[in-house]
Every structure is written in structure tokens, then in C-alpha cells.
Backbone bond lengths (Angstrom), bond angles and torsions (degrees), N, CA, C in turn:
res aa  C-N    CA-C-N  psi(-1)  N-CA   C-N-CA  omega(-1)  CA-C   N-CA-C  phi
1 M - - - 1.433 - - 1.514 106.67 -
2 A 1.289 117.68 114.92 1.457 122.08 -178.32 1.518 109.88 -103.05
3 L 1.328 115.61 138.50 1.456 120.05 177.51 1.515 108.49 -87.83
4 D 1.327 117.43 119.44 1.457 123.36 179.75 1.527 109.31 -101.00
5 E 1.324 116.26 -177.14 1.462 122.00 177.91 1.524 110.60 -58.88
6 G 1.348 116.03 148.19 1.455 120.89 174.75 1.510 113.86 67.73
7 M 1.315 118.73 29.13 1.465 123.11 179.38 1.527 112.39 55.94
8 T 1.299 115.91 43.87 1.456 121.41 175.18 1.520 108.16 -106.27
9 Y 1.307 115.66 131.40 1.451 121.08 178.96 1.520 109.36 -100.22
10 S 1.315 115.91 143.08 1.456 122.65 175.01 1.517 107.88 -110.25
11 M 1.328 116.44 114.45 1.457 121.55 -177.38 1.516 110.28 -112.23
12 P 1.337 117.59 116.68 1.460 118.73 173.60 1.543 109.47 -74.22
13 L 1.329 115.31 130.62 1.467 121.58 -176.58 1.516 111.27 -131.05
14 E 1.323 115.17 156.40 1.465 123.39 164.00 1.512 105.78 -117.06
15 V 1.325 116.62 126.71 1.457 121.53 178.89 1.519 107.59 -113.34
16 Y 1.334 115.83 119.78 1.464 122.72 -177.70 1.522 109.40 -96.10
17 L 1.329 114.76 119.19 1.459 122.77 177.36 1.524 108.50 -113.98
18 Q 1.313 117.84 174.61 1.467 121.54 179.59 1.520 111.65 -56.75
19 S 1.337 117.05 -43.26 1.459 119.91 -171.43 1.522 114.70 -113.02
20 A 1.333 117.97 2.25 1.461 118.77 -175.48 1.520 111.49 -163.92
21 V 1.328 113.98 165.25 1.460 121.78 169.39 1.525 106.24 -120.99
22 V 1.321 116.31 126.78 1.457 122.12 177.34 1.521 107.29 -108.15
23 R 1.350 115.97 127.39 1.461 121.57 176.08 1.513 107.96 -113.20
24 G 1.327 116.46 131.43 1.454 119.28 179.71 1.511 111.61 -171.70
25 I 1.316 114.47 -168.23 1.455 122.45 -175.27 1.528 109.41 -112.29
26 L 1.317 115.73 127.68 1.462 122.65 174.02 1.521 107.52 -98.23
27 G 1.318 117.32 125.25 1.457 121.97 174.19 1.515 108.98 -96.38
28 T 1.339 116.92 127.59 1.458 121.15 -177.01 1.516 110.25 -152.36
29 N 1.318 116.49 161.61 1.459 119.98 173.43 1.528 111.45 -95.55
30 Q 1.315 117.02 6.62 1.467 122.17 177.87 1.528 109.87 -98.80
31 D 1.324 116.85 143.93 1.462 119.94 -178.74 1.518 113.15 -89.63
32 R 1.325 118.22 -5.37 1.467 121.99 177.81 1.520 108.93 -132.36
33 L 1.325 115.85 138.76 1.455 120.67 179.56 1.526 110.82 -60.61
34 S 1.318 117.62 -41.22 1.464 120.09 -179.70 1.531 111.12 -60.95
35 N 1.336 117.90 -38.11 1.471 120.34 176.71 1.526 110.61 -64.11
36 Y 1.327 116.50 -42.52 1.458 121.09 178.34 1.535 110.04 -58.11
37 L 1.315 117.04 -46.97 1.465 120.59 -177.25 1.522 112.14 -68.73
38 I 1.323 117.29 -36.59 1.468 119.97 177.55 1.523 109.98 -64.30
39 L 1.329 116.56 -45.78 1.464 120.03 -179.77 1.523 112.51 -67.31
40 R 1.337 116.80 -26.36 1.468 121.21 -179.52 1.530 111.93 -92.10
41 E 1.328 117.40 5.59 1.462 120.86 -179.91 1.526 109.05 -51.10
42 G 1.309 117.09 126.85 1.457 122.20 -177.18 1.519 112.63 99.23
43 D 1.334 117.21 -24.34 1.466 119.91 173.72 1.523 107.68 -74.18
44 E 1.287 117.23 147.02 1.457 119.79 -175.21 1.514 114.87 -109.20
45 V 1.331 118.41 -10.51 1.455 120.54 -175.26 1.527 109.67 -137.48
46 F 1.333 115.93 140.88 1.454 120.63 168.02 1.520 107.87 -136.44
47 S 1.327 115.53 166.26 1.457 120.94 -172.58 1.519 110.99 -119.38
48 L 1.334 115.96 139.92 1.463 122.40 171.64 1.517 107.68 -116.82
49 R 1.322 116.86 130.02 1.462 121.58 178.09 1.526 108.95 -105.81
50 E 1.326 115.23 168.09 1.466 121.42 -176.51 1.536 109.68 49.73
51 A 1.314 115.33 42.14 1.451 121.95 -170.34 1.523 112.86 -96.24
52 T 1.325 113.74 153.22 1.459 122.10 173.48 1.523 108.23 -127.28
53 L 1.310 115.08 161.31 1.458 122.12 -176.40 1.517 109.97 -123.54
54 E 1.324 115.76 135.55 1.468 122.61 176.09 1.516 106.93 -121.98
55 G 1.325 116.81 128.99 1.462 121.75 -178.89 1.519 112.61 -77.17
56 P 1.334 116.45 -179.98 1.462 120.85 -178.10 1.531 113.01 -63.38
57 N 1.325 117.03 -21.00 1.466 120.61 178.88 1.537 111.74 -88.78
58 R 1.348 115.67 9.85 1.469 123.45 179.62 1.524 113.53 67.28
59 K 1.317 116.95 19.74 1.460 122.36 178.11 1.525 108.88 -102.94
60 P 1.356 118.12 141.63 1.468 120.94 177.29 1.526 111.26 -61.44
61 V 1.322 115.13 145.17 1.456 122.13 177.12 1.528 107.05 -114.98
62 A 1.337 116.46 124.64 1.466 120.81 -179.88 1.528 109.36 -79.42
63 V 1.330 115.50 123.65 1.459 122.47 178.49 1.522 106.65 -136.49
64 S 1.313 117.31 144.95 1.470 119.94 -175.46 1.530 113.73 -78.53
65 S 1.302 118.61 0.19 1.461 121.82 179.17 1.520 110.08 -108.01
66 D 1.336 116.49 149.92 1.460 118.41 175.38 1.526 111.00 -118.82
67 E 1.342 117.01 15.62 1.462 121.39 174.19 1.522 108.99 -127.67
68 Y 1.320 115.38 134.30 1.459 121.04 -179.25 1.518 109.26 -125.17
69 L 1.338 115.46 137.09 1.452 121.39 170.92 1.521 106.44 -93.89
70 I 1.312 116.19 128.83 1.462 122.00 -176.44 1.522 108.68 -109.53
71 Y 1.318 116.15 125.87 1.458 122.31 177.24 1.521 107.87 -84.15
72 M 1.324 116.20 113.88 1.458 123.51 -171.34 1.537 113.39 -55.15
73 Q 1.328 117.92 -38.55 1.462 120.19 -177.14 1.523 112.75 -65.63
74 E 1.327 117.85 -23.14 1.459 121.20 -177.91 1.529 114.00 -92.30
75 V 1.307 116.67 -3.43 1.471 121.26 -179.97 1.524 109.37 -75.34
76 F 1.349 116.45 131.81 1.457 121.55 173.39 1.530 110.18 -93.13
77 L 1.332 115.92 -52.13 1.461 122.47 -176.45 1.517 109.44 -138.55
78 I 1.326 115.48 150.52 1.464 121.42 170.05 1.516 107.01 -128.83
79 A 1.331 116.08 124.41 1.465 120.93 175.59 1.520 107.89 -104.19
80 D 1.320 115.84 124.50 1.460 121.10 175.83 1.517 107.08 -86.42
81 L 1.316 117.40 115.56 1.456 122.39 -177.37 1.525 112.54 -94.41
82 S 1.336 116.81 7.47 1.464 120.93 179.08 1.516 110.03 -65.96
83 P 1.331 116.79 147.39 1.467 117.77 170.92 1.519 107.69 -59.36
84 Q 1.305 116.32 137.98 1.458 120.48 -177.46 1.520 110.33 -85.80
85 F 1.328 115.71 106.33 1.453 120.76 178.27 1.519 108.42 -86.46
86 R 1.301 116.16 125.80 1.458 121.56 177.19 1.521 107.60 -102.51
87 T 1.320 116.47 98.88 1.448 119.54 -179.96 1.515 109.23 -91.60
88 E 1.289 115.05 153.64 1.456 121.19 178.46 1.524 108.45 -69.20
89 Q 1.329 117.53 123.56 1.454 121.60 -176.87 1.520 112.42 -111.12
90 S 1.318 118.50 13.60 1.462 120.89 -171.94 1.523 112.33 -49.84
91 G 1.304 118.81 -40.05 1.452 121.25 179.79 1.513 113.47 -79.36
92 L 1.324 117.65 -13.41 1.462 121.53 -176.58 1.523 113.88 -110.56
93 D 1.330 118.29 1.36 1.466 121.19 -176.25 1.522 112.88 -53.72
94 H 1.316 117.80 -34.99 1.461 120.90 -177.43 1.535 112.47 -67.42
95 L 1.329 117.60 -15.70 1.464 120.96 -179.99 1.529 113.04 -84.04
96 Y 1.318 117.77 -15.51 1.458 121.91 -175.82 1.522 111.22 -101.31
97 V 1.331 115.77 139.96 1.459 121.70 176.90 1.528 107.71 -78.00
98 K 1.310 116.56 130.00 1.467 120.96 177.73 1.530 108.73 -72.86
99 K 1.333 116.07 130.59 1.459 120.81 -178.98 1.514 110.07 -131.70
100 E 1.326 114.48 155.96 1.468 121.59 176.63 1.517 109.00 -104.28
101 S 1.319 115.94 141.85 1.452 122.01 -179.15 1.526 110.07 -91.22
102 S 1.325 116.52 137.34 1.469 122.71 176.40 1.516 109.31 -136.03
103 K 1.317 117.26 137.83 1.465 120.89 176.61 1.522 109.04 -76.17
104 A 1.329 115.04 138.33 1.460 119.68 -177.49 1.520 110.24 -146.36
105 L 1.317 114.96 157.95 1.458 123.88 171.98 1.520 105.94 -118.17
106 L 1.348 115.38 128.46 1.458 120.67 -178.45 1.516 109.78 -122.94
107 G 1.310 117.00 139.16 1.456 123.35 169.32 1.513 106.84 -101.25
108 V 1.324 116.54 114.19 1.462 121.93 -176.93 1.521 106.61 -123.74
109 G 1.325 116.38 96.79 1.459 120.03 -174.34 1.521 108.75 58.01
110 P 1.330 117.79 -129.75 1.466 120.49 -178.94 1.534 113.58 -82.39
111 F 1.330 117.90 2.52 1.464 121.55 -175.04 1.522 111.46 -106.86
112 W 1.327 116.15 139.33 1.456 122.78 171.24 1.511 106.66 -109.24
113 L 1.317 115.97 124.72 1.452 122.87 -174.42 1.520 108.92 -122.13
114 R 1.334 115.29 131.81 1.465 120.70 179.25 1.520 107.91 -121.78
115 G 1.330 117.30 124.42 1.453 120.65 -178.86 1.513 111.85 -175.65
116 N 1.321 115.35 -161.83 1.462 121.82 -176.93 1.514 110.77 -102.33
117 I 1.330 114.93 126.03 1.461 120.18 170.99 1.527 106.44 -99.80
118 H 1.311 116.37 161.25 1.460 120.40 -173.86 1.522 108.99 -126.98
119 L 1.349 113.95 117.38 1.459 121.02 -175.64 1.521 110.78 -115.84
120 I 1.328 115.56 146.76 1.458 120.79 172.55 1.528 106.22 -66.83
121 P 1.352 118.47 135.89 1.473 120.18 -179.31 1.530 111.48 -50.31
122 G 1.326 115.53 131.54 1.457 122.03 179.86 1.518 114.26 89.12
123 S 1.322 117.97 -6.60 1.466 119.54 179.65 1.533 109.75 -93.38
124 A 1.312 115.36 167.42 1.465 121.73 -178.31 1.527 109.85 -115.97
125 M 1.333 115.76 165.91 1.472 120.29 177.57 1.517 111.22 -55.63
126 H 1.309 116.34 -35.85 1.464 121.10 178.79 1.525 110.62 -54.74
127 D 1.331 116.81 -40.63 1.467 120.83 179.54 1.525 111.18 -61.98
128 L 1.327 116.05 -37.00 1.464 121.08 179.00 1.530 110.22 -62.89
129 L 1.326 116.35 -41.41 1.469 120.61 -179.04 1.527 112.33 -71.37
130 M 1.316 117.20 -21.21 1.460 121.16 -179.07 1.531 112.09 -96.31
131 A 1.331 117.04 5.29 1.469 121.21 -178.94 1.524 110.50 -59.79
132 K 1.306 115.53 158.02 1.463 120.47 -178.60 1.530 112.35 -82.06
133 T 1.319 118.20 -23.35 1.457 119.71 -179.36 1.523 110.16 -79.02
134 R 1.318 115.79 148.62 1.460 120.63 -177.41 1.522 112.21 -74.35
135 F 1.350 117.90 -35.74 1.461 120.88 -173.59 1.518 112.08 -110.29
136 I 1.334 115.28 134.46 1.461 123.75 -179.36 1.521 108.23 -113.01
137 P 1.342 118.05 127.72 1.471 118.91 178.55 1.530 111.76 -76.60
138 V 1.330 115.46 138.62 1.461 122.66 172.57 1.529 105.03 -127.73
139 T 1.333 116.50 114.89 1.462 121.35 -174.31 1.519 111.65 -98.47
140 D 1.329 115.33 161.43 1.475 122.04 -178.00 1.523 110.15 46.79
141 A 1.314 115.92 42.99 1.459 121.95 -172.68 1.524 111.78 -99.50
142 T 1.317 114.24 148.45 1.460 121.20 175.29 1.527 108.74 -130.08
143 L 1.333 114.79 148.51 1.460 120.46 171.38 1.523 105.90 -80.72
144 V 1.313 117.49 125.60 1.460 122.15 -172.95 1.523 112.36 -56.40
145 D 1.337 118.43 -38.72 1.463 120.53 -177.03 1.527 113.31 -93.06
146 R 1.331 118.31 10.38 1.474 121.62 -177.76 1.526 110.27 -126.22
147 A 1.309 116.64 71.61 1.462 121.07 179.29 1.524 111.63 -61.81
148 D 1.338 117.18 -21.42 1.463 121.38 -179.31 1.530 112.99 -76.00
149 V 1.328 118.05 -12.50 1.461 121.99 179.39 1.521 108.09 -104.83
150 G 1.329 116.24 117.80 1.461 121.26 -177.83 1.518 112.77 -70.36
151 P 1.319 115.61 172.38 1.464 120.86 179.81 1.525 111.90 -60.62
152 R 1.314 115.12 142.30 1.459 122.04 177.11 1.520 108.74 -157.04
153 T 1.304 116.00 177.24 1.460 120.77 176.12 1.523 108.72 -94.14
154 Y 1.321 115.26 130.70 1.457 122.26 175.31 1.522 108.04 -116.74
155 L 1.308 115.67 143.08 1.449 120.68 168.26 1.514 105.62 -102.62
156 V 1.328 115.58 123.64 1.460 122.92 -172.30 1.520 109.35 -104.47
157 N 1.327 116.17 129.59 1.460 121.29 175.46 1.531 107.54 -69.09
158 R 1.321 115.30 109.79 1.469 121.88 -175.97 1.523 111.94 -55.17
159 T 1.340 117.69 -34.13 1.459 120.87 -177.35 1.525 112.72 -74.65
160 K 1.335 117.59 -10.21 1.460 121.66 -179.77 1.532 112.68 -102.43
161 I 1.323 117.83 1.65 1.465 121.12 -179.34 1.526 108.74 -75.27
162 G 1.329 115.85 119.98 1.460 121.12 176.81 1.516 111.89 -86.44
163 F 1.340 116.35 -37.08 1.457 121.08 175.63 1.519 109.36 -154.41
164 I 1.330 114.54 158.92 1.459 122.31 173.35 1.521 106.85 -146.46
165 T 1.316 116.28 139.84 1.453 120.48 178.14 1.518 109.48 -147.30
166 A 1.320 115.70 150.86 1.459 120.49 174.81 1.519 107.96 -71.37
167 V 1.325 115.55 145.55 1.457 120.89 -178.38 1.525 108.76 -115.70
168 A 1.327 115.43 125.59 1.465 120.12 176.78 1.529 109.04 -75.24
169 E 1.322 116.10 147.27 1.460 120.10 175.66 1.521 108.47 -58.38
170 G 1.308 116.63 139.72 1.458 120.75 176.57 1.507 114.63 85.26
171 L 1.327 118.29 -4.83 1.460 121.21 176.69 1.519 109.36 -65.81
172 E 1.296 117.78 131.60 1.459 121.67 -179.12 1.510 110.48 -116.07
173 E 1.336 115.41 145.04 1.459 119.67 175.94 1.525 108.51 -73.34
174 L 1.296 115.63 147.26 1.474 120.37 179.74 1.501 110.85 -79.21
């Protein structure tokens, strides 16, 4: 995430859709993708610049445009590719809700995602699915069929989740 002029952040993203993956730069005045999405709740479109397109066969598609408008309802996953800055939050800890991490497997459209979901102590996965926000963070997550892509944080479109289940340690995919 690079800080540009006028307090604008440039966030490199991968946006996973049913038929394609779009990689590009989101320009925003928010320093976290989750903040951007919360503030844009109800908006239906966002733009990625300097973008590229990858088809369903994972091959690049040549297009004469480098800006894509993304329809929010069709997004399955968003991967924030920004370097993860860990700032000291000691003075701000009281502003954050304490959550517990749980390993989970999610079916999100054609994608299977394995990672950590974050629940308020005493809540259940069901509560996560009934949340008011459209996107749910899944950290240290991997796409089950993409061993070549290392763990990262994905924001999952809650309305596209087909299933979610807790994952026991040591469970292996067949």
C-alpha cells in the first residue's frame, strides 16, 4: 500500500469473479481495504486501474483497456496484495473488538478457501454469515486448488458463500 499525494492510498488487489480474475490498483483515502468496503457499503461499483485480466483457464487476456469497473455483487473474493504493515496499536486497542481465530473451509462460488475466520468470543459461525457487512475477512488463507499461491488475506463476499465448516487441525484435502 503506497501513500500517494493528497492522502490517497494505492492498494494492489486481485478480484475473483465467476469467469475471471482482475488484478489492478484501487485508489482510496482509506488505509485498509476493509475500511474502504465498509464505507462503500451500498455502492455497487468500484474501479481498478493499471489492471490486467486473467481468464478462467488462468491465462492472461489481452484487452486494450487498463481500467476495469467491478460490479460488487459479482465479486467472490478480494485479495489485498499490499505489503502488510503492522503498526503499533497500543493506544488504539480499545477501538478494536477482540475476536477469536478459528480455522475454516469455505466454498465461495467455484473457489474453495481455507483459512482463519475471526469470531467475537461466544459467537458461532452462523453469526458470521448473518453479519450486516458484505465482506468477511479470512486471514492466512489459501485457495485449495492453487498450491502456487501462498497464504494471504481474502475478503469474502458473504452472499457468495455456499458452505462454511470448521476445520480440524491435520485435516487433509483428498
